[in-house]
Steps between C-alpha positions, in 0.01 A plus 500: 500500500556263797256258341717518191792356697283217636382416152854521360616251764205272424527532123872418497458217750733640762280366783605141449878551507534420870285358783151655491271508806168659587468732799390211722801288401360266233740392225375645170580407141368668186402224256330710230543879477165548326406807293504869594182707535619860486170658608503352850870412539401141539655186356230271365505119490821449696590177672678503838607230745475625859617247756357167392203649316464601134297814418374619163363851460602866509794679664446855623797742480467798737724751680343443842198355675314834501444475126267202542309609814134544425541346155273207423726218384229237494484313175861594409640169632815667638748236612795726587554867582847647442581832668799731468662627821184455707502551878526190715156566653351507153686189394388291793142625512292187474259440216439221255763611248856367505746788519852547373710812561756625252754732659663750272776758552345850522765640266399246236141617529614858433715385205213298356270800536750725319543239229123474442479879472787489248710721729806275523613142451589234751865476606543158339874537448534414869415135434692453176832425668328245726336298225647166400687517170257265331203721602675823400606362162149368438346844557768672291450254213127559507546878489750469214262282300216747562714780357607301194142393429373860534755617244418201280129595513588848366703339223192295406323829425794618288495163319135545400563860392795377288284261294640204698852555365760406759790702356289817489381428853858455617616825343210701644571349843867595470397852398309549828797376703719766333307755704688367806205568728492879477384512136360149459144619432599748231726244332211253508270760343756555222541124453124458463479740203824379340412344167669158508382423146680804362812420702506140376478607135801734537707303749790472258573877512606651832414857398139403424463308828630806685275734299188302593594479867604862549216622277225314685652618829441858378871580523546598137275799561735799499307653789627217720859628476616743773588843360867463598531183285260606225745634242740205531212253471326636191831547322594138568501276193387208718198688642394618154524147363286364786235764432500423127469123556225545758291724275512232231431208736229687687305556177561141389375334821282773649717516813375659820729695727483613860566852624862569587370684810404168659868413547551791734837584347684533832829327574329171406495561125410173325716542189782262596262230617297524179825482300595182691158348432539582132842333495360198684214466252717559194751241626215243519626385840176539693303192400321252724711214362828681569421579862354152559831355381697691768596292803678765706447866589838572336359375169194718543718802576699441184178473300352821640814712499501667161779764485401829346664606178490794263329816619397355836849387592586854608162678537228472764233698315450675165744792468652435842863549590722212395596263780794265553303199373186321620608147413362197682192490720555503876485157662234609750279614212532160335404339832186715526394397149556132583300532824207697360477374143697183425409295808121554486472449124707180514277383784172565315645361176606182681160477669319540167712225345495266803876541531564471875878509449472845337279628785754375754789652304325836495463493879859377548635804314381717790714304747815582300437874473592754765230644721338819372582818690209732574331665797272201568782247501717729715218536753480123547877472525498764774281263701776238485344296218747328265425570134776342295368456147232623261270214603506639856451863398214409268331306781527796738378742233194279462458490879508878513278555195221249565503474879690762702419819308128415489492349852381167361623326815210255514631318193872530581690194620748709699208666681365155579821403681519839668146481642553138596802602712313790661211289630616456860257236626608140445191394313 
């Protein structure tokens, strides 16, 4: 574990940030950091200037002098030995090897040990407020781009599964985002079996679009209706018409459907969201060309917000009690769709077509949207971190997902600055 800290400092070149001297006072400069040999914790083929002399060979990384006593180092061509928190007697013990001591805060050693055991993460938020703006923004931009590219990579898979059709890829990506996190996976599963060919052939009739979508979601199965809504639902002219249309279209296209049980049927019933998706598809508003033509988030909101009409204007599920009107989509829901579907697909589309302006526009949208509100974002805010827009919240979600939650501190840029600050010796 302690060797891990020494190697981290060597690997990330923290030794050369300030004046570096051997135990006997010789000015030292690392010219070439060489390559790491994990078996013996030795750096091979390094190049070091010590005083006026240049040395080429191996650097030994150890916790203290006792680790090398009785060990035959002949033939290893060791030019420098770096020890962590060694005793002065050990440091100044004379032999033929140049010595350099790295002092490290004991609490950092304990934190590093816990991090390696995946018990907890480093307290990197402590250094965030101290970083120069240009450094902080650079790290945040990198995290944001990582997140966009990860989402774009998933869209590449959807693109291949959609026979390389961009509009179908866009719609399936939007479908997943309608899960709003909690039901994203089940919406994606439904989107994967949704027959886009059948939908395209009957796009001019809303009732048939709705029949295909509700039918393939398994929601036209009468067993899916709660007993207290059952009578109202099966007596509904609208429900009967959907069933009739779906029976015909299912035979015509050989449609598959998922089990209604997969939706869970709790307070998160998917009926309204499926109705909105049907209206969006029927209105032919969700095309790659239409979203690429939008220059502002307000234009995207207008494109995505398809008010519900007919049966779904005042119902939330089949046979349910009439409501006061469902109307327009909530602004925060539109924002989530833009963040999770529109931005990454515009980015990958722009990348595929060498359209840098479109890639930049996709990223810029995130700077004009409000920050997301969830437990992860709130936790960072509680540490005094400013998260003002969706670009910030997406960056911190990536930080949490790919670094903090899996204790991947060794590859984290915030951890780098944190460990750098905690090394107490002026190397």
